[in-house]
Structure formats: structure tokens, C-alpha cells
N, C-alpha and C positions, 0 to 999 in steps of 0.2 A: 606444354598441356600446365605446368605448375604456376607459369606466370597469367595464363589464362584465366586459372582458378582462382590465383589473386587478386587480379583486377574484377571478377563478377563478386569475390567474396567484399571488396570495397567498394564497389558499385551498391550493392544488396546494404552495405553496412550506412552508405551517407542515402540508402532511400527512406529505410527504417528509422535514421535518425531525425530527419529530417518529418516523417509521422509521428514522430513521439513529439515535434514544438506543433503539431498542427492536430484542429479537430473540427474537421464541419459536421454539420444536422445530418448530414447523408451519412456520413460514418457513425455518427452516436445513433443514428436509426438504424443503421444495421443489426445490432444486437442489442436486445431489450436489455440483456442482462445491464449494459453503458450504465441504466439511469440509475442502479444501485450506489453507482458513486465509488465512496472508499468502503463500502460494502460488499463490492463486487467481486467476486469466486477468484482463486489466482487459476489464470490460463496458460501454460502452457503450449507457446507455438514454436517448433522446431525451426532453428535458422542456422544457417551455413555461418563456422564457427572460423575467424580470416585464422592462417596457420603463425605460428612464434615465427618469428625470426632465426633463421637456420643456428642451430646451437644450443638451442635455449629450451629449459625445459620446465616445467612448475614445480615449485619445493615449497611453496606460503602461501595459503589464503587469509585475508583479513574482511569478514563478514558482518553485515548488519540484517537482521531482519523483522518484520513487523509478523505478530501473531499472526496465524491461519484463523479461519472464518468463523466469526462467535454470532453466538444469540448476542440482540440487542442492549444494551448495559442498564440503561434506566426503566423501570419498571409504568414512569410517566407517560413514559412513551405509547405503551398499551393502554394507561390506566383511562384516560381522556377520550379518546376515538369509542372505546369499547362501553364507558359509563355513558355516553350520550347512541349508542347504538342500544343497548340494554333497555333504555328507560324508552325508546319511540320501539324497542320491539312488542316488550310490556303494554304499550300505548297503543300497537297496532296502524300504526303508522310508517313503518319501513314500505319498501317497495320491494318486488322479488330480488333486484339486484339487493338491495338494502340488505334484505334477510340471509342471502348469502352470502356478502361481505360480512354479517353480523356471526354466523357461523365460523365463517375463516381466521378474523379475527381472537374468538373468543379460541379457538383450537390451536393458535398462534401463542395466546400471551397463556393459555394452558401450559404449553410446550413448554415456555419461558423460564415459566413460575422459577423463582429459587437458582436458576441459571444466568441470572441477567450478566452479559459479559464474559460469560464463559466462552472456553474454545469447544468447539462442535465437533462433532466426527469428524466433519470435513475437513476442520482446520486440521486434525492429526493424520488423515492422509494428504494433504498440503506439503506440511512440513515432511514427510516421508519420503514424499516424494522428491522434492526438490534437493533431500540431504542423496538423495541415489543418485539422480543427475550430477550433482556436484559432484561425487564420488566417480563415477563412472566417466565424467568429461578430464579428469584430473586425477586420472591412476597414481602417478608419480606423486601424487600429497600425501594420500593416504596407506601407498604402500608400504610392509614391513617386511621386505623381501633382504635376503642377504644380510641381515641384521639392523637391516634400518628401523630407527624410532619413531611412532609417530605418535607427538603427543598433542593433544589439543586441550586448550583454555576453552569453555565454555561458560557464557553468564548472560544471567537475564535481572530486567527488572523482579520485583517482590510477587508484581500481580500476577495469579494461577493461569492464564490464557498465556500466558509468556513464557511461565516455568513450564507449561504442558507441552508448547510448541519445542522448546529446547530441548525436551525430553524426548517427541516423538522424531527429532533431528538424529538426535544423537544415540538411539536408541537402534534409528538406522542403520547409520555410519557401521553401530558397532557388531550389528547383523552379518553387513555386508564383510568387515573384516573384524574377526572377535580380538585380533592384537591391538586394536588401536587403544590408547591411553587417553581418558576423555575426565577431567576432572570440571565440575560443574559448582559454577555458585548464584545464587540467588539471595540480593543484600542490597537494604535502603542504600548502601553507600557508593552505589553504580548508578549516582543523579549524572554519570553523562547518557545513559541510556536511556532516561527518559526523565525531562524536568518542569515544572508549571514555569509559567509565562505569567508573571504577577502584573507585567503592565502591557498587557494584551488588552486592548477596547471592545470588547465582546459584546455589549451591548448595543454600542451603534453599528459594528457585522451583524447583529441580528435582524436590526433596523431594517440595514438595506435588503438584507435577504426577503424578511417577509415584504415588505415593499415592493420589489421585484415581484414576488407573488402575485399579489395583489392586481399589479398595473398588465400583469401578463396573462394570468390565466383565468380562466371562466369558473369564478369557484361558484355562481349561483347554479351552473348547468350540471357541474358534479352533485352539489349537494342536491338539486333538485332530482338528480337519475336515482338518488337513495331514498328520499323522503314519500310520503304521497300527501302531505298536508303543509302547503306551505307557513302556514301561520303557525305553527307547530314549529319547522325549521325556526323561525325567527324567533320564539320565544326559550327554546331548547338546545340551539345552535349559538354557542355566544362566541366562539372564535371560531370560524371554519376555516381563515389558512392555518390554523394550529390543527386543528383537526383533519384537512385533506395531507398537511404536509408528514402527518405522524403516519397515517395511512399508507404515504409514501413510502417513509422508513421503512415500515413495516413489510410492505411486499419487497423493497429492496433489501431485505433481512432474509425473505422466504432461502432463494438458493442457499443460503451459508447453511440453513436448517435444511437440506435436501432429504434429510429422511421422513418427513412430515409429507412432503408429493405433495404441493400445494401454491397456488400461485394467484394473485391479485394481480397480475399485470393487464388483463380486460378490463379491469375499473376506469383504465386510462387512454385518451385519444396518443397519439403520436405526440401532438403538441403542449397534454398536459405533462408527459415523461419528459420532454426537452426543458420544460419551464423550472418541472418542479429538481428536474436536476441540475440546471445552472441554479439552482438555487441555493440547493447541497453544493454544489462544488464552490461555488464563490465563499459560502462559511470558511469551507477549509484553505481558499486558496488566501483571503481576510485573515484568516489565527492564526496558520502557521506557515504559510505558501511564500510565496518572493515579493508580495503586494508591499505598495508604500506606507500601506497603514502600517503593519505591525510587521514587516518582512525581515527589519533590522533586527528587532527583539526577538525571532525565534531565530533566525540563523546566529544571532549571539549565542542563544544560547545553546547549539550545535557546537562551538567552539570545544568544547571543551572533550566531546567524544572525536571529533577529528583531529585532537590531540594525542588523544589517548589511541587513537589508528596510528598514528603517524608513530609515535614511540614503543607502542610494541611491534608496529613491522619493522622499526630499525633494529629494533633488540634482535628477531629474527633471522633479518637480513645477515646481522655482525656474526651473533651466535648459532646456528640452526637447530637452535634447540626447540624448534615449538612448528608444527606443521600446521595449524591453524589458530585463528581467534574467531570463537562466532560468537557472536554479540543478538540477542531478542528482547523487541522492546512494541515500542507503540508508532502508528501511523504523526504523529505528533515529534516525532524525532527523526522519520526517513524525509521524513519530507521535507523541515529544513535542512537537515544535513544533503541531498540533492543539490538546493537552490545555494547553498554554502559552497560546495565544491564547486557549481556552476555548472554543471551535467546539461548539456544541450537540449534546449526544451524544458529544463527543470528551473530555470529561476527566468524567465520573460515574466515581464513589467506590463502590465493594463491598467490604467486606470479607468476605465469605462465599465460597471455592471454588465451591461449588455456584450463587451464583445471578450470577456476574460476566459471562457470556452473553448474558444478560436488560437488560444495561444497556451492552455495549460489546464489539461485537465484531470481529474481528481483519480478518473479510474484507470490512467495511464502511469501516474507519477505514483501512487499507494491502493491498488488494490488490497485486498487479505493477503498476507503472505508474502508482500512486498520485500526484494530484500536486493544490496548491495552486495555484488562479491568481486574482491580488487585481488584481481590472480599474479603472483608474483615469481617469474620465469628466473632462471640464472646460466648462464653458458657454462658451461664448465671449463673450458678452456681456458677462457678468460677473467671468469668471476665476476663479471657483469652481470646486470639486474637491472631486466624490466616490467612492467605490470602492464596491465590491461584491466580496464574496468567492467561489470558484468551490472544492470540495472534490471532486474528481471530477466533474467540469464540472456540477455540480450548485449550486445556490444554498444558502447556508448561514449560520445566524444566529450575531452575536459578543452579548456582553453590552455592550453602547456601545451609549447613547442617541439614537433617531435618528426621526426624524418620515419618511422615508422609503425605509422597510425593503423590501428590505433591500439597501438603499443605504445609507451612511455619508457623514457630511459627515467630509471626509479630517482638518479640525482636529480632530475628535472622537475619531477613529481613531488620529490621531499622539500626541498627547496621552492620551487611555488608555494606549496599549500602550506609552509612554515609564513612565507609572507603574507596571508592570508589572516595566520594566528597574530600577527602585531597591533 
């Protein structure tokens, strides 16, 4: 029976890993929230966990988590469409749908005012829930029974949404076990948590994105559904692509600000959603993903983070003086980190913009609250250590040879990634 359970778990892992590497249009359209791309809210789907090899128990967790759901970080995203809609409203040039959109954009813009980029209440809940599941999935790591010490070092970037995500996580852990000792840090010195990419060619990426929209989206149909006067549109909507793209971004962020209880999904056809999401997806892929355009720059920038992960883990394995290292940052670092680790489905290359979605999907790689957990297990008799990787709490595959998949011998894991850093 145990062998059957193990076989089923392995089969499930293989199927879920394959799914991570692929996205079809049908799969995308099965959930309108996929159109949010990197703004997609965190969705936890329980999956079977492959039992650890006999005699091994978890003792340490190395973690990197993206901040939780947030408001859009730039006021300009709201400003352009709101200004256009406001002027048209005054001029009496909006259709019934246009008036409805004007009301909804106004409400969203007002709610975001002074909160650009901040963590939303949903973002807090996401990190509290992730922390609780981590606690309950690996109770040995957080145990303080029989005098055991549980010491956690937690750090974040200096950006408030990351600090508050860290606070939400740590607060929940302390609620579950008040005897846990946590040191928190947020400092500019933690450059490995989030760096800038000085050499990234963003202008060329945005040109590819906008040209894709112009080619595949019926912008005229969309605009005409909102306005009653085509001549007015010609004179007052100077940049239809940016206008539509910004509305789609606002629409995609609305699930993150779920207290508003409004949606703009009705404005877009299924093909609109698919086209605009592909444009958003290719932006992330080209800027910080494993693309041939900027992939090397992005992944090289994550080497500091990988080195820090290995060094902290090595210290925890040798001394046993730390139960977890928790890091909180941004999508611009977890995306290239996942590619650098060469996690299956996270490091695919595709040169044709129209085909990127089929091999790499931002809502799978880095939704809000995306996290990587490396769980360390020790054999109490032999002292041997193995690790398992979880991406968004699902087991994943890496190109390290192993006879105990999805577990990997720590010595092999460490040697492989040290070679990546050379």
C-alpha cells in the first residue's frame, strides 16, 4: 500500500511538473484571473506530498517569498485612462459601457491614491496563510519541545510591501508557537534580495509588447464600445494601445484589492484577455525571465542570492543553530532565481513572441506571494541530509541527479549549484 501511495505521488509530481512547463489557450481561458499575470492572487491548491525517505525528518527551511497582493505601483497607470474618460464624460461622449467604466476606474484610482505599490489586506492574509501551512507541513522545523530551540532569521528589502509581508508571515508563526525566536531585518545592504538590472534593454521589450498588441488586438472595436463619437476618439485618445493596456492592468489588479468588490473583466472578450495577457507575459519574460534577450543579465543578478542561500544552508546543516532563513522580496528576483536554479518549466527559451505563453507563463512562475521553499531533512542515524524544493508549495524538479526524486542529496545539490556560480 505504501509503495502504491509513493507511486501515485511520483506520478502526480510528474504530471504537475509537466503542467508547469505548458500553458494552452484553453487552460488560460479556464480562469479569468490568469489575465492578471504577475498580479494574479496567490492560489493554494492542496497537492499530495511525496513522503521523505525512511528515517529522514525536516530540520531547516530556506525560503524566498515575493510580497503578497498589492496596489498598482504607479499613479500613471490610472492617470491616463482616467483623464481620457473624465474629459469624455464631461463632453457627453461616453457610451453606457464607457460611463460604467469611468465609474469603476474612478473608484479604483481613488482607492489606490497614496497606496501605490503597498500591500493590500489580501496580501497580508496570503502571507499569514502561507506561513501557517509551512508550520503545519513541517512541524519538526518549528518545534520547541523538549528544550529544542527554534531560531529564525527573517529579512526583506526596504520596500514597505515586503516588510509587511515579512511581518505577516512572522506574526503568524509566533501565534502558532510563541516560543519561536525570530530576528527581523530590512536593510539596503540586502542587495541579493532585489537588485536593479542596469543592462536590461527595456525600450526594445516594450516595443515588442506594444507591436504585439497592435497586431493581435482589435483596438478600434474596443475603443468604439466605450465612446459614442469616432471623430472625438480620433482627437482625444492619442494612444489607444496604452489606454487599453492600462485599463487591463487596472482590471488585473482588482482581485488584489478584493475589498472593492468590483470587476472590469466584462470589458474584454476572451481573445482580448489572451492577447493582453500575452503582452504582459512577454514583458516579464524578456525583462527578468530566461529569454535570450535579457536572461543572462537577470540570472547573473541572482547569483548573489543563490550564493547566500547555499552559505546559510551550509551553516545550518553544520551547526544546527538556525531553523529557517526567510527572505522577502520581489518578482524581479524570484523569477530569475527560479530560472537560475533551472527548475523544470521555469527556464524555457522561446524566441518567437507569439509562442512564449506556451513555454513560460508569469501567473504560474510568479503570482503575488510566489515562494520557493527548500526543505532540509536529516537522517537521525547516519546524519545524511537531503532536500526537497517547493515552488508555490508544490514539489518541483531540478537537473540534479538523484535516486530519491523529488528529494536530492544535499552534497549533490550543493556541488551542482556551486558549479553554477563559478
